[in-house]
KELUMTI-50132 format. One record per atom (N, C-alpha, C): residue in three letters; y, x, z. Coordinates in steps of 0.1 Angstrom, whole numbers, plus 5000, padded with zeros to 4 digits. Example, Ala and Ser with C-alpha at 12.3 -4.5 7.8 and 13.67 -1.06 7.14 Angstrom:
ALA494351325078ALA495551235078ALA496751325078SER497851285071SER498951375071SER500051295079
This chain:
UNK289444507309UNK288344457312UNK286744537312UNK286344557319UNK285244617325UNK284644557313UNK283444677310UNK282444657301UNK281344537313UNK280544537319UNK280144457325UNK280844307325UNK282044287332UNK282944177330UNK282844097313UNK282844187306UNK282744147291UNK281644087288UNK280444137294UNK279444057292UNK279343917300UNK279443907310UNK279443807323UNK280243707312UNK281243757310UNK282243667303UNK281643577291UNK281243667282UNK280443627270UNK279143527274UNK278743577281UNK277343487289UNK277843347290UNK278843317299UNK279143237304UNK279943087294UNK280543207288UNK281443097271UNK280043047265UNK278943117264UNK277743087261UNK276842997264UNK276442967276UNK276042877283UNK277142757283UNK278442797285UNK279142627282UNK278842597267UNK278742657260UNK278942597246UNK277842557243UNK276442627249UNK275142557247UNK275442437254UNK275442417265UNK275742257272UNK276142147264UNK277242217260UNK278442127250UNK277442087238UNK276942147225UNK276242127219UNK274542087220UNK274242047231UNK272641977234UNK273841827234UNK274641837245UNK275141657242UNK275741597228UNK276141697224UNK276541657209UNK276041637199UNK274741757197UNK274541737184UNK272941627184UNK272441557201UNK271941437200UNK272841337194UNK273741337197UNK274741157191UNK275141207173UNK275541357169UNK275541337156UNK274541347149UNK273141377151UNK271841377146UNK271241227144UNK271641107154UNK271441037151UNK271940937145UNK273741007144UNK274540947133UNK274140947117UNK274041117116UNK273741167103UNK272241077097UNK271341077109UNK269841017101UNK270440837098UNK271140767105UNK271240667107UNK270540587116UNK269640627126UNK268440617130UNK268940497139UNK270440547147UNK271040427154UNK272440447154UNK273340407161UNK274740387167UNK275040507174UNK276740557174UNK276640647179UNK276540657196UNK276640487201UNK276540447216UNK275140437216UNK274440407207UNK272840407213UNK272240547214UNK272740607211UNK271840727205UNK272640807220UNK273540777222UNK273840867236UNK273040827246UNK272840737245UNK271740657261UNK270940737257UNK270340737242UNK268540737239UNK268440867229UNK268741027233UNK268841077221UNK267141087214UNK266341117224UNK265641127219UNK264941037205UNK265240907208UNK264640777202UNK265840797182UNK266740897181UNK267240937168UNK266341067162UNK265341057163UNK265041187156UNK263341097155UNK263041147143UNK261241137139UNK260641177154UNK259141147155UNK258641227163UNK258041317159UNK257941467172UNK257341597167UNK256541597158UNK255341487162UNK254341527157UNK254341477140UNK255541417134UNK255541407119UNK256341537109UNK256641617118UNK257741707115UNK255941837110UNK256841907094UNK255641997088UNK256542117085UNK256042247090UNK257142367087UNK256042357076UNK257442427067UNK256542437053UNK257442567045UNK257242667059UNK257842807052UNK256642877059UNK256142977052UNK255543067059UNK255743187063UNK255843267074UNK256143367082UNK256443467072UNK257643557069UNK257943707066UNK257543787072UNK257343837063UNK256944007070UNK256644147060UNK256744247058UNK257344377052UNK256744367046UNK255144327046UNK254144357033UNK253744207023UNK254544097027UNK254543967024UNK253844017008UNK252443906999UNK252543946988UNK253543896976UNK254243976968UNK255243936960UNK254243966946UNK255143916937UNK254443856922UNK254543996919UNK255444136921UNK255444236910UNK254544306922UNK254144296932UNK252944366937UNK253544466949UNK255044526943UNK255444586957UNK255844536964UNK256444616979UNK257044566990UNK258344566989UNK258544416992UNK260244376988UNK261044327000UNK260444347015UNK261044317027UNK261144467033UNK262044527037UNK262244657048UNK263244597059UNK263044677069UNK263244627080UNK263744807088UNK264644807092UNK265744957098UNK265944917113UNK265744967119UNK266444967137UNK267345007140UNK268344917142UNK269844987140UNK270445027159UNK270044947165UNK270144917180UNK269044857184UNK268944937199UNK267144907203UNK267944857218UNK267344697225UNK267944657235UNK267244777248UNK266244877249UNK266644997257UNK267245037260UNK268145077252UNK269345187250UNK271045117246UNK270944987237UNK272144927234UNK272344737242UNK271244757251UNK271344587255UNK270844497244UNK270944497232UNK270544447226UNK270144487211UNK268644377205UNK268144457190UNK268544387181UNK268844497170UNK269644417160UNK268644527146UNK268544457133UNK267744537123UNK268844497112UNK268844587103UNK268944597091UNK267944567080UNK268044457070UNK267044457063UNK267044457048UNK266544497043UNK266944527023UNK265744437021UNK266244337014UNK264844257008UNK265444176991UNK263844216985UNK264244046971UNK264843956975UNK265343866964UNK266343706969UNK264943616967UNK263643696959UNK262543646959UNK261043646965UNK261443666978UNK260343726986UNK259843646996UNK258643586997UNK258143497011UNK258143327002UNK258243267011UNK258743097012UNK260943127006UNK260443096991UNK262443156983UNK262542986976UNK263842986972UNK264242926961UNK264443006949UNK264342926940UNK264642996924UNK266042896922UNK266842956919UNK268242886915UNK268142876900UNK268742766894UNK269542786883UNK270042936875UNK270042996883UNK271143116876UNK269743176876UNK268743176884UNK267943276885UNK267143316864UNK267943176856UNK267243246842UNK268243186832UNK268943166836UNK270143156829UNK270943266833UNK272443276818UNK273543366818UNK274443306833UNK274343186833UNK275343136843UNK275442976848UNK274042986851UNK273942836860UNK274642826878UNK274042786880UNK274042716893UNK273542836904UNK274442916909UNK274043006919UNK273342916932UNK272142976941UNK271942926952UNK273242886961UNK273942966962UNK275042896973UNK275642746963UNK275442756953UNK276442636945UNK275542506942UNK273942506950UNK273342396951UNK274142306956UNK274442156956UNK274742076965UNK273641996975UNK274642026989UNK273341977000UNK272641886995UNK273441756988UNK272641636986UNK271141686977UNK270941776970UNK269741806964UNK268841896970UNK269341906983UNK268441996995UNK267441927000UNK267541807005UNK267041687012UNK266441557004UNK265141587001UNK264541476988UNK263841376993UNK263441316987UNK261641306991UNK261141316985UNK259541366986UNK258341466989UNK257541386979UNK257241466969UNK256341416960UNK255541536961UNK253941496965UNK253041586967UNK251641576955UNK251541606947UNK250541626939UNK249341716941UNK248241666945UNK247141736955UNK246041786941UNK245941896936UNK244941986927UNK244242096933UNK244042056945UNK243542206955UNK241742216955UNK241842016947UNK239642056942UNK239742116930UNK240342136919UNK240542166908UNK240742296906UNK241942346917UNK242142516919UNK241042536925UNK239842516934UNK239142536942UNK238042646928UNK237842506915UNK236942576905UNK237642636895UNK238642646892UNK239642706881UNK240942786887UNK241142876892UNK242442906898UNK243742896888UNK243042906874UNK244242866863UNK244642776860UNK244342626869UNK244842456869UNK246042506868UNK246442336860UNK248042356861UNK248742226863UNK249342206868UNK249942016870UNK250341986854UNK249941856851UNK250041836838UNK250741706839UNK251341656828UNK251441466829UNK250641406832UNK249341426828UNK248641316834UNK247941306849UNK248441466853UNK248741456872UNK249741346877UNK250341406873UNK252141336876UNK251841186871UNK251041116857UNK250940996856UNK249740926867UNK248540996870UNK247840996882UNK248740916892UNK249141016902UNK250141056910UNK251040866912UNK251840806896UNK252340696898UNK251440626896UNK250240616892UNK249340496895UNK248940466911UNK248640556918UNK248140566929UNK249540566939UNK250740576940UNK252040566947UNK253440456944UNK253040466933UNK254440386924UNK255440536917UNK256540456912UNK257640496907UNK258140626916UNK258240726907UNK258740896918UNK260340836921UNK260240876935UNK261540816942UNK262540926937UNK263940836932UNK265140916927UNK265441076934UNK265341116924UNK266041266935UNK264641336940UNK263841336936UNK262741356946UNK262341546942UNK262141576949UNK260941726952UNK259241686943UNK258641736934UNK258041786927UNK257441876937UNK255841856944UNK255741976949UNK253741976946UNK253442116943UNK251942096935UNK251342186949UNK250742076956UNK249542156967UNK248342186960UNK248042296960UNK246842386954UNK245542436962UNK246342436974UNK245942496989UNK246042646985UNK246842706976UNK246742856975UNK247342926990UNK247942826994UNK249042927010UNK247742967019UNK246342927019UNK245442977030UNK245143107022UNK245243157011UNK245243307009UNK246143397007UNK247143347016UNK248543427017UNK248543557027UNK247443627033UNK247643657036UNK245643807037UNK245543767016UNK244443837014UNK245543876999UNK244543936992UNK244644016974UNK244243866964UNK243943726973UNK243343646965UNK244643526961UNK245843576969UNK246843536971UNK247143576957UNK247343646949UNK247843696940UNK246443756928UNK245243726932UNK244143716926UNK244443796912UNK244043906910UNK244744056897UNK243144036893UNK243343976880UNK242043956876UNK241144116869UNK240144086864UNK239444236857UNK240144376849UNK241244276846UNK242244406838UNK243144466848UNK243444456855UNK243844506866UNK245344466867UNK245744336858UNK247144356852UNK247744166857UNK246644126849UNK246743946853UNK246843886862UNK247143816870UNK247343706877UNK246443606876UNK246143546886UNK245043376882UNK245543306894UNK246343226894UNK246743096900UNK247242986896UNK247342896902UNK247642766898UNK249642746892UNK250142646890UNK251042646884UNK251342536875UNK252642496872UNK252942356861UNK252742416849UNK252842316843UNK252442316830UNK254042296825UNK254342326814UNK255542286807UNK255742186806UNK254842126795UNK254941946792UNK255141856808UNK254241896819UNK254841806830UNK256041846834UNK256941966837UNK258141926837UNK258841856830UNK258741886814UNK259341816801UNK259741666807UNK258141676812UNK257641466814UNK259041436826UNK259341526837UNK259741506851UNK261141496849UNK261941606835UNK262941586832UNK263441496821UNK262941466816UNK263141306808UNK262641186815UNK262241186820UNK261641036828UNK261941036839UNK262441136848UNK263041076865UNK264041176863UNK264541156880UNK266041206882UNK265541336893UNK263841416892UNK263641516904UNK264441576903UNK264541646917UNK265741736914UNK264941876917UNK263941886926UNK263442016921UNK261942036922UNK261442126921UNK259642106922UNK259242246925UNK257742226931UNK257742336945UNK256342386945UNK256042516943UNK254342566944UNK254142616958UNK252742636960UNK252442706971UNK251742846967UNK252642856956UNK251843006947UNK253243086947UNK252843216939UNK253943326935UNK255043256924UNK254743166916UNK255443096904UNK255342986901UNK256442966897UNK256142786890UNK255342786879UNK255342876871UNK254742926858UNK252942956866UNK252142916860UNK250643046866UNK250343126863UNK249543186869UNK249543326868UNK249343406857UNK248443356850UNK248443426835UNK249943386824UNK250843336831UNK251843266819UNK252543396812UNK252443376802UNK252943536794UNK254643516792UNK255143416794UNK256543376790UNK257343326799UNK256643276816UNK257443186824UNK258143106816UNK257443026807UNK257942886798UNK258442786805UNK257842776821UNK258642696835UNK259642716835UNK259842826841UNK260942886847UNK262542846836UNK261842866820UNK263142916810UNK263042746810UNK262442666808UNK262542486807UNK263342426819UNK262442466834UNK263042346845UNK264642416846UNK264642536850UNK265742586859UNK267542586853UNK266942636831UNK268342586831UNK268842446830UNK267942356834UNK268142236828UNK269142166844UNK269542316855UNK270342246869UNK269342246878UNK268342246876UNK267442216893UNK266842306892UNK266542316904UNK265842486909UNK264542426915UNK263942516918UNK262342566924UNK262242636935UNK260642556941UNK260942666954UNK259442726949UNK259142816951UNK258242926954UNK257242946968UNK255942966970UNK255442986979UNK255242906992UNK255742776990UNK255742687005UNK254342677007UNK254142647020UNK253542637027UNK252542517031UNK251642467037UNK251242367047UNK251142247039UNK251542217026UNK251742087019UNK250441987021UNK249442047025UNK247742017027UNK248341897041UNK249441917050UNK249341787063UNK250541677059UNK250541687045UNK251341617045UNK251141477035UNK251341327036UNK250941267024UNK251041277011UNK250441227003UNK251041216987UNK252541136986UNK252841096992UNK254440996994UNK255140977008UNK255940927007UNK256440917022UNK257440967030UNK257341157026UNK257641247032UNK258841297026UNK259541357038UNK261841377034UNK261741567035UNK261741647026UNK261841777025UNK263341817031UNK263341907035UNK265141937042UNK264442107038UNK265742177025UNK265442277023UNK266242347030UNK266742477033UNK267142567042UNK267542657030UNK268442627021UNK268842697010UNK269842837018UNK269742937016UNK270343087018UNK272243037011UNK272543007017UNK274342977009UNK274743177003UNK274543226998UNK274643376990UNK275743356977UNK276643406975UNK277543396963UNK276743436952UNK276743426944UNK275943466928UNK275043476930UNK273943416943UNK272143456948UNK271643426936UNK270443446926UNK269443386921UNK268643296929UNK268243326938UNK267743246947UNK268043326961UNK266543336969UNK266443356980UNK265643286992UNK265043397002UNK264443337013UNK264743197021UNK264043147022UNK264542967030UNK263142927040UNK263942827048UNK263442817059UNK263442637053UNK262042547051UNK261842447041UNK260842367055UNK261442257060UNK260842157065UNK260342037055UNK259441947067UNK259541827061UNK259241707068UNK259641637068UNK259041517078UNK258241357074UNK257641277081UNK257241177073UNK256741127082
C-alpha cells in the first residue's frame, strides 16, 4: 500500500474512533459519576458532568526551567522528528520524577513502599480539604500547617471527610515564575517557603483516614527543614503527597473533589501529574 494511502487510512480510522468515543464517553461518564442512568445520559450527556465553571486546573504548566528543589534544570527536550520534514512532531524528554506539579509516592522515602504505579485508583479521587494559610505566609514564609490549623478547619467546616486529600493553600503558586518560589536566603542555600509541620501530619494519621497531603510549594516540608521529617513520617505510612499544586485559591475550603492523574510508571517514586478538581 502506498505511503499516502496508509496515511489516509489512518486518518479515517481515527475519525471513526473519535466519533465513537464522543458518544460512548458521555454515557460512560454519566454512569461512572452516578449523575444519571445510562439511558438518561444518552439523551442528555451534558447533564452528566459538573458545569465547566465548577472545574479547576490544579496543575502548573511544565517547562524546561521550571523551578526545582535542588535548583538545577530537571526537564530536557530533544526534537526527534519535525513536522516540516517528517509530517509529524516528536520530542524525546529527559526529566526527574519530582518536577513541576508532581506526586511523591511512598517509595520516595521508603525502601519498599508503594510505587506511583501501585497507588490504588480509589486513592486518586478524594474529597479535598483546603487549609488556607496565605495571609500568614505573606508575613512569614516559614509558616507551617499545624494541628491548630486543622482544628480551626474542623471547627468551621465539620469533620474531615473519609479518604480526603488535605491541601495547604499558602498562595505560593503565584511565585512560580520568579526566584521567590525557591526563596533562597542570605546564606545562599537555605530556602524559605511554607509546608506541613510533622505534628499536623501525625494528627492526620492518628485521627483521620486522609489519603494524601498537598502543598503549593516545592516540598511537603517547609523550606528550612533540615531532615525531611514530614516526608519521613507521612510517606512510610503508605499515603502519598502532592507538591507544586496550583490554583487552590479558586476552591472552597470544603466540598470540592480532587482527581489526581498519577503516572503509572513501574517502580516510580513519583512523577509529574495532571491534577484537577470540581466543586
